[in-house]
C-alpha positions, 0 to 999 in steps of 0.5 A: 016713289021714284023708281031707281034707274037700271044699272047698266055695266060700262062697255069695255070700249068706254072708260070709267070716269072719276072726278076727284076734288080737293075741298075744305069747309069754312067756319060757316060750313060753306064748301070751297073747292081748291082744285080737281082732276078727272081720271079715266080708267080703260079696262080694255087695256088696263091703263088710265088717262088724267084728262083734267087737272086744275088748281085754284090760284089760291092753292098754286105752289102748295103741292095740291096738284101733286096730291090730286095726281097721286089720288088719281093714280091710287084710284086707277090702280084700285080699279085695275086690282078690282079687275084682277090686275094685281100690279095695278094700272099698266100706265097712267097718261096725261095730255097737255097743250103743246107750247108751240101750238097753244099760246099763253093767251089761249090758255089759263097759263103758259103751257111751258109753265104747266109742263114744268109743274107736271115734270116736277110731279113726275110726268115725262113726255112721250117721243110720239106724234099724238093725235086725239080723236074727236070729243064729240059728233062733228068735232075735229081731231086734236093735234095740239096736245102732247102725251105724257106718262106718269113715272110709276114703279112699273116704268122701265129704264134702259140698262145702258143709260138709265133713261125711262121708256115705255114699251110700244105695245102699251102705247099702241093698246091705249091708242087703239082703245081710245079710238075704238071708244070714239067709234063706239060713241059715234064720234067718228065713223067705223071706217076711221080705222083707215084714218091716216093719223090713226094709221100713222100712230099705229105705225109709229108703235109697230116700227120700234119696241120702245118709246123714249120719255123726255125730260124738259123742255117738251116740244119745240117752244121758245127756250124762255118763258116770262111768268108773272108770279102774282098770277102763277105763284109757285113757292119753290120757284120764288125761293129759288129766285131769291136764293140764286139772284136776290140774296146777298152773298159773299164771294171768294175774295170776301166781297159782297155780291148779288 
């Protein structure tokens, strides 16, 4: 009889990883994966990070991405409550490629198209120059990502303009926890606490109390993108295009216009 592996608790510096799949079964019993998400819970600062969100082409435009995000947030909140944080996760972050640094040829879709999808689901970009620590030994830091936040009921707004913001202390705790985890795994040396990018991010959160959250567009990419709806089908965009541009309408003079 095979001996069971000893269960070892996850160190506080390491996140608890959850992989969420959207599945269905064909008539012959064959499982089909329509999409998936990877969500990390950081108990040291009671926040979550959605590191991956993928939907198969056949499922795009169906709302499956939203379902995966909502399930991820539900699981992260459950983790928080299990650890005595009855209000749930403080913040749920998500990383996405910056349009000015990653082209459509380097990604599975144009980053700006992905930004539109994430914004529709409920994410907003932080006004913050984000650098992700290395993902493995000998790897480089990543400066091609934008950091976004999911608009839960906990995200506050300014009383004078109703714009969303994130308290800087929550972002700083996330950055410190993320880099501490990379140090604990040996991905970066102990002296990385003096890394200039790390210190700059900590300084950004020290000098201001609030970090604004932005609507689209995110970053400084080109104002227009060209998308092939055959490749990146979105039912809502197609309906809007038909209603605004293709459908025959009658103007004020009674004449038809397109």
